[in-house]
mmCIF file as Biopython writes it, N, C-alpha, C and O atoms, coordinates in Angstrom:
data_model
#
loop_
_atom_site.group_PDB
_atom_site.id
_atom_site.type_symbol
_atom_site.label_atom_id
_atom_site.label_alt_id
_atom_site.label_comp_id
_atom_site.label_asym_id
_atom_site.label_entity_id
_atom_site.label_seq_id
_atom_site.pdbx_PDB_ins_code
_atom_site.Cartn_x
_atom_site.Cartn_y
_atom_site.Cartn_z
_atom_site.occupancy
_atom_site.B_iso_or_equiv
_atom_site.auth_seq_id
_atom_site.auth_asym_id
_atom_site.pdbx_PDB_model_num
ATOM 1   N N  . MET A ? 1  ? -6.268 -24.563 13.991 1.0 0.0 1  A 1 
ATOM 2   C CA . MET A ? 1  ? -6.898 -24.169 12.748 1.0 0.0 1  A 1 
ATOM 3   C C  . MET A ? 1  ? -5.833 -23.608 11.795 1.0 0.0 1  A 1 
ATOM 4   O O  . MET A ? 1  ? -5.025 -22.771 12.197 1.0 0.0 1  A 1 
ATOM 5   N N  . ALA A ? 2  ? -5.827 -24.053 10.567 1.0 0.0 2  A 1 
ATOM 6   C CA . ALA A ? 2  ? -4.821 -23.642 9.589  1.0 0.0 2  A 1 
ATOM 7   C C  . ALA A ? 2  ? -5.128 -22.237 9.066  1.0 0.0 2  A 1 
ATOM 8   O O  . ALA A ? 2  ? -6.287 -21.836 8.958  1.0 0.0 2  A 1 
ATOM 9   N N  . LYS A ? 3  ? -4.071 -21.509 8.748  1.0 0.0 3  A 1 
ATOM 10  C CA . LYS A ? 3  ? -4.234 -20.184 8.163  1.0 0.0 3  A 1 
ATOM 11  C C  . LYS A ? 3  ? -4.627 -20.321 6.704  1.0 0.0 3  A 1 
ATOM 12  O O  . LYS A ? 3  ? -4.270 -21.299 6.048  1.0 0.0 3  A 1 
ATOM 13  N N  . GLY A ? 4  ? -5.364 -19.340 6.195  1.0 0.0 4  A 1 
ATOM 14  C CA . GLY A ? 4  ? -5.759 -19.352 4.801  1.0 0.0 4  A 1 
ATOM 15  C C  . GLY A ? 4  ? -4.614 -18.945 3.899  1.0 0.0 4  A 1 
ATOM 16  O O  . GLY A ? 4  ? -3.615 -18.386 4.352  1.0 0.0 4  A 1 
ATOM 17  N N  . VAL A ? 5  ? -4.767 -19.229 2.628  1.0 0.0 5  A 1 
ATOM 18  C CA . VAL A ? 5  ? -3.730 -18.887 1.661  1.0 0.0 5  A 1 
ATOM 19  C C  . VAL A ? 5  ? -3.745 -17.396 1.359  1.0 0.0 5  A 1 
ATOM 20  O O  . VAL A ? 5  ? -2.687 -16.786 1.204  1.0 0.0 5  A 1 
ATOM 21  N N  . ARG A ? 6  ? -4.944 -16.798 1.274  1.0 0.0 6  A 1 
ATOM 22  C CA . ARG A ? 6  ? -5.067 -15.371 0.967  1.0 0.0 6  A 1 
ATOM 23  C C  . ARG A ? 6  ? -5.071 -14.565 2.263  1.0 0.0 6  A 1 
ATOM 24  O O  . ARG A ? 6  ? -5.777 -14.892 3.217  1.0 0.0 6  A 1 
ATOM 25  N N  . ILE A ? 7  ? -4.261 -13.500 2.273  1.0 0.0 7  A 1 
ATOM 26  C CA . ILE A ? 7  ? -4.188 -12.641 3.452  1.0 0.0 7  A 1 
ATOM 27  C C  . ILE A ? 7  ? -4.531 -11.211 3.062  1.0 0.0 7  A 1 
ATOM 28  O O  . ILE A ? 7  ? -4.364 -10.821 1.907  1.0 0.0 7  A 1 
ATOM 29  N N  . ILE A ? 8  ? -5.007 -10.437 4.019  1.0 0.0 8  A 1 
ATOM 30  C CA . ILE A ? 8  ? -5.333 -9.032  3.804  1.0 0.0 8  A 1 
ATOM 31  C C  . ILE A ? 8  ? -4.082 -8.206  4.063  1.0 0.0 8  A 1 
ATOM 32  O O  . ILE A ? 8  ? -3.433 -8.350  5.099  1.0 0.0 8  A 1 
ATOM 33  N N  . ILE A ? 9  ? -3.747 -7.331  3.103  1.0 0.0 9  A 1 
ATOM 34  C CA . ILE A ? 9  ? -2.570 -6.473  3.232  1.0 0.0 9  A 1 
ATOM 35  C C  . ILE A ? 9  ? -2.999 -5.014  3.116  1.0 0.0 9  A 1 
ATOM 36  O O  . ILE A ? 9  ? -4.090 -4.720  2.627  1.0 0.0 9  A 1 
ATOM 37  N N  . THR A ? 10 ? -2.140 -4.105  3.564  1.0 0.0 10 A 1 
ATOM 38  C CA . THR A ? 10 ? -2.376 -2.669  3.480  1.0 0.0 10 A 1 
ATOM 39  C C  . THR A ? 10 ? -1.323 -2.055  2.574  1.0 0.0 10 A 1 
ATOM 40  O O  . THR A ? 10 ? -0.128 -2.305  2.734  1.0 0.0 10 A 1 
ATOM 41  N N  . LEU A ? 11 ? -1.781 -1.241  1.612  1.0 0.0 11 A 1 
ATOM 42  C CA . LEU A ? 11 ? -0.883 -0.533  0.707  1.0 0.0 11 A 1 
ATOM 43  C C  . LEU A ? 11 ? -0.849 0.941   1.117  1.0 0.0 11 A 1 
ATOM 44  O O  . LEU A ? 11 ? -1.897 1.555   1.318  1.0 0.0 11 A 1 
ATOM 45  N N  . GLU A ? 12 ? 0.365  1.510   1.242  1.0 0.0 12 A 1 
ATOM 46  C CA . GLU A ? 12 ? 0.523  2.893   1.670  1.0 0.0 12 A 1 
ATOM 47  C C  . GLU A ? 12 ? 1.293  3.685   0.624  1.0 0.0 12 A 1 
ATOM 48  O O  . GLU A ? 12 ? 2.239  3.174   0.025  1.0 0.0 12 A 1 
ATOM 49  N N  . CYS A ? 13 ? 0.887  4.933   0.406  1.0 0.0 13 A 1 
ATOM 50  C CA . CYS A ? 13 ? 1.525  5.797   -0.595 1.0 0.0 13 A 1 
ATOM 51  C C  . CYS A ? 13 ? 2.963  6.093   -0.193 1.0 0.0 13 A 1 
ATOM 52  O O  . CYS A ? 13 ? 3.225  6.473   0.948  1.0 0.0 13 A 1 
ATOM 53  N N  . THR A ? 14 ? 3.895  5.920   -1.125 1.0 0.0 14 A 1 
ATOM 54  C CA . THR A ? 14 ? 5.302  6.176   -0.833 1.0 0.0 14 A 1 
ATOM 55  C C  . THR A ? 14 ? 5.631  7.659   -0.914 1.0 0.0 14 A 1 
ATOM 56  O O  . THR A ? 14 ? 6.545  8.120   -0.230 1.0 0.0 14 A 1 
ATOM 57  N N  . GLU A ? 15 ? 4.908  8.419   -1.737 1.0 0.0 15 A 1 
ATOM 58  C CA . GLU A ? 15 ? 5.168  9.859   -1.878 1.0 0.0 15 A 1 
ATOM 59  C C  . GLU A ? 15 ? 4.774  10.615  -0.607 1.0 0.0 15 A 1 
ATOM 60  O O  . GLU A ? 15 ? 5.529  11.469  -0.144 1.0 0.0 15 A 1 
ATOM 61  N N  . CYS A ? 16 ? 3.623  10.320  -0.046 1.0 0.0 16 A 1 
ATOM 62  C CA . CYS A ? 16 ? 3.160  10.999  1.172  1.0 0.0 16 A 1 
ATOM 63  C C  . CYS A ? 16 ? 4.055  10.668  2.358  1.0 0.0 16 A 1 
ATOM 64  O O  . CYS A ? 16 ? 4.292  11.516  3.218  1.0 0.0 16 A 1 
ATOM 65  N N  . ARG A ? 17 ? 4.547  9.448   2.402  1.0 0.0 17 A 1 
ATOM 66  C CA . ARG A ? 17 ? 5.339  9.009   3.546  1.0 0.0 17 A 1 
ATOM 67  C C  . ARG A ? 17 ? 6.740  9.608   3.539  1.0 0.0 17 A 1 
ATOM 68  O O  . ARG A ? 17 ? 7.274  9.926   4.602  1.0 0.0 17 A 1 
ATOM 69  N N  . THR A ? 18 ? 7.347  9.770   2.361  1.0 0.0 18 A 1 
ATOM 70  C CA . THR A ? 18 ? 8.744  10.190  2.307  1.0 0.0 18 A 1 
ATOM 71  C C  . THR A ? 18 ? 8.929  11.694  2.134  1.0 0.0 18 A 1 
ATOM 72  O O  . THR A ? 18 ? 9.928  12.240  2.604  1.0 0.0 18 A 1 
ATOM 73  N N  . ASN A ? 19 ? 7.998  12.378  1.476  1.0 0.0 19 A 1 
ATOM 74  C CA . ASN A ? 19 ? 8.157  13.800  1.201  1.0 0.0 19 A 1 
ATOM 75  C C  . ASN A ? 19 ? 7.596  14.617  2.362  1.0 0.0 19 A 1 
ATOM 76  O O  . ASN A ? 19 ? 6.386  14.824  2.449  1.0 0.0 19 A 1 
ATOM 77  N N  . VAL A ? 20 ? 8.476  15.083  3.258  1.0 0.0 20 A 1 
ATOM 78  C CA . VAL A ? 20 ? 8.047  15.786  4.462  1.0 0.0 20 A 1 
ATOM 79  C C  . VAL A ? 20 ? 7.603  17.212  4.144  1.0 0.0 20 A 1 
ATOM 80  O O  . VAL A ? 20 ? 6.665  17.713  4.763  1.0 0.0 20 A 1 
ATOM 81  N N  . SER A ? 21 ? 8.262  17.876  3.187  1.0 0.0 21 A 1 
ATOM 82  C CA . SER A ? 21 ? 7.943  19.274  2.889  1.0 0.0 21 A 1 
ATOM 83  C C  . SER A ? 21 ? 6.554  19.427  2.281  1.0 0.0 21 A 1 
ATOM 84  O O  . SER A ? 21 ? 5.890  20.438  2.508  1.0 0.0 21 A 1 
ATOM 85  N N  . LYS A ? 22 ? 6.102  18.425  1.503  1.0 0.0 22 A 1 
ATOM 86  C CA . LYS A ? 22 ? 4.810  18.496  0.834  1.0 0.0 22 A 1 
ATOM 87  C C  . LYS A ? 22 ? 3.765  17.654  1.566  1.0 0.0 22 A 1 
ATOM 88  O O  . LYS A ? 22 ? 2.705  17.369  1.007  1.0 0.0 22 A 1 
ATOM 89  N N  . ARG A ? 23 ? 4.038  17.264  2.772  1.0 0.0 23 A 1 
ATOM 90  C CA . ARG A ? 23 ? 3.155  16.349  3.504  1.0 0.0 23 A 1 
ATOM 91  C C  . ARG A ? 23 ? 1.838  17.025  3.881  1.0 0.0 23 A 1 
ATOM 92  O O  . ARG A ? 23 ? 1.823  18.136  4.411  1.0 0.0 23 A 1 
ATOM 93  N N  . SER A ? 24 ? 0.752  16.345  3.603  1.0 0.0 24 A 1 
ATOM 94  C CA . SER A ? 24 ? -0.570 16.856  3.948  1.0 0.0 24 A 1 
ATOM 95  C C  . SER A ? 24 ? -1.021 16.225  5.265  1.0 0.0 24 A 1 
ATOM 96  O O  . SER A ? 24 ? -0.213 15.642  5.988  1.0 0.0 24 A 1 
ATOM 97  N N  . LYS A ? 25 ? -2.288 16.341  5.568  1.0 0.0 25 A 1 
ATOM 98  C CA . LYS A ? 25 ? -2.818 15.854  6.839  1.0 0.0 25 A 1 
ATOM 99  C C  . LYS A ? 25 ? -2.720 14.348  6.992  1.0 0.0 25 A 1 
ATOM 100 O O  . LYS A ? 25 ? -2.547 13.853  8.106  1.0 0.0 25 A 1 
ATOM 101 N N  . GLY A ? 26 ? -2.828 13.615  5.903  1.0 0.0 26 A 1 
ATOM 102 C CA . GLY A ? 26 ? -2.863 12.156  6.018  1.0 0.0 26 A 1 
ATOM 103 C C  . GLY A ? 26 ? -2.013 11.456  5.002  1.0 0.0 26 A 1 
ATOM 104 O O  . GLY A ? 26 ? -1.333 12.080  4.188  1.0 0.0 26 A 1 
ATOM 105 N N  . VAL A ? 27 ? -2.064 10.137  5.064  1.0 0.0 27 A 1 
ATOM 106 C CA . VAL A ? 27 ? -1.356 9.276   4.133  1.0 0.0 27 A 1 
ATOM 107 C C  . VAL A ? 27 ? -2.385 8.356   3.507  1.0 0.0 27 A 1 
ATOM 108 O O  . VAL A ? 27 ? -3.225 7.788   4.205  1.0 0.0 27 A 1 
ATOM 109 N N  . SER A ? 28 ? -2.321 8.206   2.183  1.0 0.0 28 A 1 
ATOM 110 C CA . SER A ? 28 ? -3.281 7.375   1.463  1.0 0.0 28 A 1 
ATOM 111 C C  . SER A ? 28 ? -2.989 5.900   1.729  1.0 0.0 28 A 1 
ATOM 112 O O  . SER A ? 28 ? -1.855 5.446   1.578  1.0 0.0 28 A 1 
ATOM 113 N N  . ARG A ? 29 ? -4.026 5.154   2.128  1.0 0.0 29 A 1 
ATOM 114 C CA . ARG A ? 29 ? -3.887 3.720   2.371  1.0 0.0 29 A 1 
ATOM 115 C C  . ARG A ? 29 ? -5.038 2.969   1.733  1.0 0.0 29 A 1 
ATOM 116 O O  . ARG A ? 29 ? -6.187 3.407   1.786  1.0 0.0 29 A 1 
ATOM 117 N N  . TYR A ? 30 ? -4.719 1.833   1.129  1.0 0.0 30 A 1 
ATOM 118 C CA . TYR A ? 30 ? -5.696 0.932   0.533  1.0 0.0 30 A 1 
ATOM 119 C C  . TYR A ? 30 ? -5.513 -0.446  1.153  1.0 0.0 30 A 1 
ATOM 120 O O  . TYR A ? 30 ? -4.410 -0.804  1.566  1.0 0.0 30 A 1 
ATOM 121 N N  . THR A ? 31 ? -6.593 -1.220  1.218  1.0 0.0 31 A 1 
ATOM 122 C CA . THR A ? 31 ? -6.486 -2.608  1.657  1.0 0.0 31 A 1 
ATOM 123 C C  . THR A ? 31 ? -6.864 -3.514  0.497  1.0 0.0 31 A 1 
ATOM 124 O O  . THR A ? 31 ? -7.749 -3.192  -0.296 1.0 0.0 31 A 1 
ATOM 125 N N  . THR A ? 32 ? -6.188 -4.642  0.409  1.0 0.0 32 A 1 
ATOM 126 C CA . THR A ? 32 ? -6.440 -5.618  -0.636 1.0 0.0 32 A 1 
ATOM 127 C C  . THR A ? 32 ? -5.995 -6.981  -0.117 1.0 0.0 32 A 1 
ATOM 128 O O  . THR A ? 32 ? -5.500 -7.095  1.004  1.0 0.0 32 A 1 
ATOM 129 N N  . THR A ? 33 ? -6.174 -8.002  -0.932 1.0 0.0 33 A 1 
ATOM 130 C CA . THR A ? 33 ? -5.729 -9.341  -0.545 1.0 0.0 33 A 1 
ATOM 131 C C  . THR A ? 33 ? -4.674 -9.835  -1.525 1.0 0.0 33 A 1 
ATOM 132 O O  . THR A ? 33 ? -4.636 -9.420  -2.683 1.0 0.0 33 A 1 
ATOM 133 N N  . LYS A ? 34 ? -3.830 -10.718 -1.043 1.0 0.0 34 A 1 
ATOM 134 C CA . LYS A ? 34 ? -2.843 -11.338 -1.925 1.0 0.0 34 A 1 
ATOM 135 C C  . LYS A ? 34 ? -2.685 -12.797 -1.541 1.0 0.0 34 A 1 
ATOM 136 O O  . LYS A ? 34 ? -2.959 -13.192 -0.407 1.0 0.0 34 A 1 
ATOM 137 N N  . ASN A ? 35 ? -2.243 -13.583 -2.495 1.0 0.0 35 A 1 
ATOM 138 C CA . ASN A ? 35 ? -2.007 -15.002 -2.270 1.0 0.0 35 A 1 
ATOM 139 C C  . ASN A ? 35 ? -0.611 -15.156 -1.669 1.0 0.0 35 A 1 
ATOM 140 O O  . ASN A ? 35 ? 0.386  -14.775 -2.282 1.0 0.0 35 A 1 
ATOM 141 N N  . ARG A ? 36 ? -0.557 -15.707 -0.486 1.0 0.0 36 A 1 
ATOM 142 C CA . ARG A ? 36 ? 0.704  -15.839 0.249  1.0 0.0 36 A 1 
ATOM 143 C C  . ARG A ? 36 ? 1.691  -16.772 -0.446 1.0 0.0 36 A 1 
ATOM 144 O O  . ARG A ? 36 ? 2.899  -16.552 -0.371 1.0 0.0 36 A 1 
ATOM 145 N N  . ARG A ? 37 ? 1.200  -17.802 -1.116 1.0 0.0 37 A 1 
ATOM 146 C CA . ARG A ? 37 ? 2.094  -18.776 -1.757 1.0 0.0 37 A 1 
ATOM 147 C C  . ARG A ? 37 ? 2.668  -18.256 -3.078 1.0 0.0 37 A 1 
ATOM 148 O O  . ARG A ? 37 ? 3.834  -18.510 -3.378 1.0 0.0 37 A 1 
ATOM 149 N N  . ASN A ? 38 ? 1.868  -17.533 -3.874 1.0 0.0 38 A 1 
ATOM 150 C CA . ASN A ? 38 ? 2.337  -17.067 -5.176 1.0 0.0 38 A 1 
ATOM 151 C C  . ASN A ? 38 ? 3.197  -15.817 -5.088 1.0 0.0 38 A 1 
ATOM 152 O O  . ASN A ? 38 ? 4.191  -15.706 -5.806 1.0 0.0 38 A 1 
ATOM 153 N N  . THR A ? 39 ? 2.838  -14.873 -4.223 1.0 0.0 39 A 1 
ATOM 154 C CA . THR A ? 39 ? 3.596  -13.629 -4.092 1.0 0.0 39 A 1 
ATOM 155 C C  . THR A ? 39 ? 4.112  -13.512 -2.673 1.0 0.0 39 A 1 
ATOM 156 O O  . THR A ? 39 ? 3.415  -13.023 -1.784 1.0 0.0 39 A 1 
ATOM 157 N N  . THR A ? 40 ? 5.337  -13.963 -2.469 1.0 0.0 40 A 1 
ATOM 158 C CA . THR A ? 40 ? 5.927  -13.917 -1.133 1.0 0.0 40 A 1 
ATOM 159 C C  . THR A ? 40 ? 6.557  -12.562 -0.842 1.0 0.0 40 A 1 
ATOM 160 O O  . THR A ? 40 ? 6.654  -12.169 0.320  1.0 0.0 40 A 1 
ATOM 161 N N  . ALA A ? 41 ? 6.992  -11.835 -1.884 1.0 0.0 41 A 1 
ATOM 162 C CA . ALA A ? 41 ? 7.615  -10.533 -1.691 1.0 0.0 41 A 1 
ATOM 163 C C  . ALA A ? 41 ? 6.548  -9.478  -1.425 1.0 0.0 41 A 1 
ATOM 164 O O  . ALA A ? 41 ? 5.356  -9.716  -1.622 1.0 0.0 41 A 1 
ATOM 165 N N  . ARG A ? 42 ? 6.994  -8.316  -0.978 1.0 0.0 42 A 1 
ATOM 166 C CA . ARG A ? 42 ? 6.068  -7.217  -0.720 1.0 0.0 42 A 1 
ATOM 167 C C  . ARG A ? 42 ? 5.502  -6.689  -2.029 1.0 0.0 42 A 1 
ATOM 168 O O  . ARG A ? 42 ? 6.220  -6.558  -3.020 1.0 0.0 42 A 1 
ATOM 169 N N  . LEU A ? 43 ? 4.218  -6.389  -2.022 1.0 0.0 43 A 1 
ATOM 170 C CA . LEU A ? 43 ? 3.507  -5.962  -3.217 1.0 0.0 43 A 1 
ATOM 171 C C  . LEU A ? 43 ? 3.637  -4.458  -3.406 1.0 0.0 43 A 1 
ATOM 172 O O  . LEU A ? 43 ? 3.646  -3.708  -2.430 1.0 0.0 43 A 1 
ATOM 173 N N  . GLU A ? 44 ? 3.739  -4.008  -4.664 1.0 0.0 44 A 1 
ATOM 174 C CA . GLU A ? 44 ? 3.783  -2.583  -4.983 1.0 0.0 44 A 1 
ATOM 175 C C  . GLU A ? 44 ? 2.905  -2.335  -6.205 1.0 0.0 44 A 1 
ATOM 176 O O  . GLU A ? 44 ? 3.122  -2.932  -7.259 1.0 0.0 44 A 1 
ATOM 177 N N  . LEU A ? 45 ? 1.915  -1.453  -6.067 1.0 0.0 45 A 1 
ATOM 178 C CA . LEU A ? 45 ? 0.968  -1.146  -7.131 1.0 0.0 45 A 1 
ATOM 179 C C  . LEU A ? 45 ? 0.851  0.364   -7.301 1.0 0.0 45 A 1 
ATOM 180 O O  . LEU A ? 45 ? 1.079  1.123   -6.359 1.0 0.0 45 A 1 
ATOM 181 N N  . ASN A ? 46 ? 0.492  0.794   -8.510 1.0 0.0 46 A 1 
ATOM 182 C CA . ASN A ? 46 ? 0.192  2.198   -8.751 1.0 0.0 46 A 1 
ATOM 183 C C  . ASN A ? 46 ? -1.285 2.435   -8.484 1.0 0.0 46 A 1 
ATOM 184 O O  . ASN A ? 46 ? -2.149 1.864   -9.149 1.0 0.0 46 A 1 
ATOM 185 N N  . LYS A ? 47 ? -1.566 3.289   -7.498 1.0 0.0 47 A 1 
ATOM 186 C CA . LYS A ? 47 ? -2.932 3.617   -7.113 1.0 0.0 47 A 1 
ATOM 187 C C  . LYS A ? 47 ? -3.058 5.136   -7.049 1.0 0.0 47 A 1 
ATOM 188 O O  . LYS A ? 47 ? -2.056 5.850   -7.024 1.0 0.0 47 A 1 
ATOM 189 N N  . PHE A ? 48 ? -4.303 5.625   -7.022 1.0 0.0 48 A 1 
ATOM 190 C CA . PHE A ? 48 ? -4.535 7.069   -6.933 1.0 0.0 48 A 1 
ATOM 191 C C  . PHE A ? 48 ? -4.437 7.517   -5.481 1.0 0.0 48 A 1 
ATOM 192 O O  . PHE A ? 48 ? -5.043 6.921   -4.591 1.0 0.0 48 A 1 
ATOM 193 N N  . CYS A ? 49 ? -3.669 8.570   -5.260 1.0 0.0 49 A 1 
ATOM 194 C CA . CYS A ? 49 ? -3.516 9.153   -3.932 1.0 0.0 49 A 1 
ATOM 195 C C  . CYS A ? 49 ? -4.271 10.474  -3.896 1.0 0.0 49 A 1 
ATOM 196 O O  . CYS A ? 49 ? -3.900 11.398  -4.621 1.0 0.0 49 A 1 
ATOM 197 N N  . PRO A ? 50 ? -5.314 10.602  -3.083 1.0 0.0 50 A 1 
ATOM 198 C CA . PRO A ? 50 ? -6.063 11.859  -3.031 1.0 0.0 50 A 1 
ATOM 199 C C  . PRO A ? 50 ? -5.275 13.001  -2.401 1.0 0.0 50 A 1 
ATOM 200 O O  . PRO A ? 50 ? -5.595 14.165  -2.638 1.0 0.0 50 A 1 
ATOM 201 N N  . HIS A ? 51 ? -4.252 12.694  -1.603 1.0 0.0 51 A 1 
ATOM 202 C CA . HIS A ? 51 ? -3.441 13.742  -0.987 1.0 0.0 51 A 1 
ATOM 203 C C  . HIS A ? 51 ? -2.433 14.322  -1.973 1.0 0.0 51 A 1 
ATOM 204 O O  . HIS A ? 51 ? -2.183 15.527  -1.968 1.0 0.0 51 A 1 
ATOM 205 N N  . CYS A ? 52 ? -1.854 13.473  -2.817 1.0 0.0 52 A 1 
ATOM 206 C CA . CYS A ? 52 ? -0.931 13.934  -3.862 1.0 0.0 52 A 1 
ATOM 207 C C  . CYS A ? 52 ? -1.685 14.366  -5.110 1.0 0.0 52 A 1 
ATOM 208 O O  . CYS A ? 52 ? -1.140 15.083  -5.949 1.0 0.0 52 A 1 
ATOM 209 N N  . ASN A ? 53 ? -2.938 13.931  -5.237 1.0 0.0 53 A 1 
ATOM 210 C CA . ASN A ? 53 ? -3.813 14.222  -6.374 1.0 0.0 53 A 1 
ATOM 211 C C  . ASN A ? 53 ? -3.261 13.671  -7.684 1.0 0.0 53 A 1 
ATOM 212 O O  . ASN A ? 53 ? -3.378 14.313  -8.728 1.0 0.0 53 A 1 
ATOM 213 N N  . ARG A ? 54 ? -2.662 12.488  -7.631 1.0 0.0 54 A 1 
ATOM 214 C CA . ARG A ? 54 ? -2.159 11.806  -8.830 1.0 0.0 54 A 1 
ATOM 215 C C  . ARG A ? 54 ? -1.911 10.337  -8.492 1.0 0.0 54 A 1 
ATOM 216 O O  . ARG A ? 54 ? -1.999 9.926   -7.335 1.0 0.0 54 A 1 
ATOM 217 N N  . HIS A ? 55 ? -1.599 9.557   -9.524 1.0 0.0 55 A 1 
ATOM 218 C CA . HIS A ? 55 ? -1.281 8.144   -9.327 1.0 0.0 55 A 1 
ATOM 219 C C  . HIS A ? 55 ? 0.160  8.018   -8.848 1.0 0.0 55 A 1 
ATOM 220 O O  . HIS A ? 55 ? 1.071  8.576   -9.459 1.0 0.0 55 A 1 
ATOM 221 N N  . THR A ? 56 ? 0.366  7.288   -7.758 1.0 0.0 56 A 1 
ATOM 222 C CA . THR A ? 56 ? 1.695  7.081   -7.193 1.0 0.0 56 A 1 
ATOM 223 C C  . THR A ? 56 ? 1.861  5.616   -6.820 1.0 0.0 56 A 1 
ATOM 224 O O  . THR A ? 56 ? 0.898  4.849   -6.816 1.0 0.0 56 A 1 
ATOM 225 N N  . ALA A ? 57 ? 3.088  5.242   -6.509 1.0 0.0 57 A 1 
ATOM 226 C CA . ALA A ? 57 ? 3.378  3.868   -6.089 1.0 0.0 57 A 1 
ATOM 227 C C  . ALA A ? 57 ? 2.931  3.673   -4.644 1.0 0.0 57 A 1 
ATOM 228 O O  . ALA A ? 57 ? 3.249  4.483   -3.773 1.0 0.0 57 A 1 
ATOM 229 N N  . HIS A ? 58 ? 2.199  2.605   -4.399 1.0 0.0 58 A 1 
ATOM 230 C CA . HIS A ? 58 ? 1.760  2.238   -3.069 1.0 0.0 58 A 1 
ATOM 231 C C  . HIS A ? 58 ? 2.418  0.910   -2.722 1.0 0.0 58 A 1 
ATOM 232 O O  . HIS A ? 58 ? 2.267  -0.070  -3.452 1.0 0.0 58 A 1 
ATOM 233 N N  . LYS A ? 59 ? 3.157  0.875   -1.597 1.0 0.0 59 A 1 
ATOM 234 C CA . LYS A ? 59 ? 3.852  -0.339  -1.185 1.0 0.0 59 A 1 
ATOM 235 C C  . LYS A ? 59 ? 3.140  -0.979  -0.002 1.0 0.0 59 A 1 
ATOM 236 O O  . LYS A ? 59 ? 2.462  -0.318  0.784  1.0 0.0 59 A 1 
ATOM 237 N N  . GLU A ? 60 ? 3.319  -2.277  0.093  1.0 0.0 60 A 1 
ATOM 238 C CA . GLU A ? 60 ? 2.743  -3.044  1.184  1.0 0.0 60 A 1 
ATOM 239 C C  . GLU A ? 60 ? 3.458  -2.713  2.488  1.0 0.0 60 A 1 
ATOM 240 O O  . GLU A ? 60 ? 4.687  -2.671  2.547  1.0 0.0 60 A 1 
ATOM 241 N N  . ILE A ? 61 ? 2.662  -2.477  3.534  1.0 0.0 61 A 1 
ATOM 242 C CA . ILE A ? 61 ? 3.241  -2.237  4.862  1.0 0.0 61 A 1 
ATOM 243 C C  . ILE A ? 61 ? 2.807  -3.345  5.784  1.0 0.0 61 A 1 
ATOM 244 O O  . ILE A ? 61 ? 1.826  -4.036  5.508  1.0 0.0 61 A 1 
ATOM 245 N N  . LYS A ? 62 ? 3.508  -3.525  6.855  1.0 0.0 62 A 1 
ATOM 246 C CA . LYS A ? 62 ? 3.172  -4.574  7.812  1.0 0.0 62 A 1 
ATOM 247 C C  . LYS A ? 62 ? 2.258  -4.040  8.882  1.0 0.0 62 A 1 
ATOM 248 O O  . LYS A ? 62 ? 1.864  -4.779  9.783  1.0 0.0 62 A 1 
#
């Protein structure tokens, strides 16, 4: 069976992951889909992080 073109990816907050001193209980994660053929590189979007309480960059994780 062939794989579909659209895949489900997970976006994770970069501020929560890298800043250890200000780290809260969790890390903000969102799920979305992307087209594998059009966007081969890792996706990065600005989303709201409830732990940082502001909009931050969320990068695609594997």
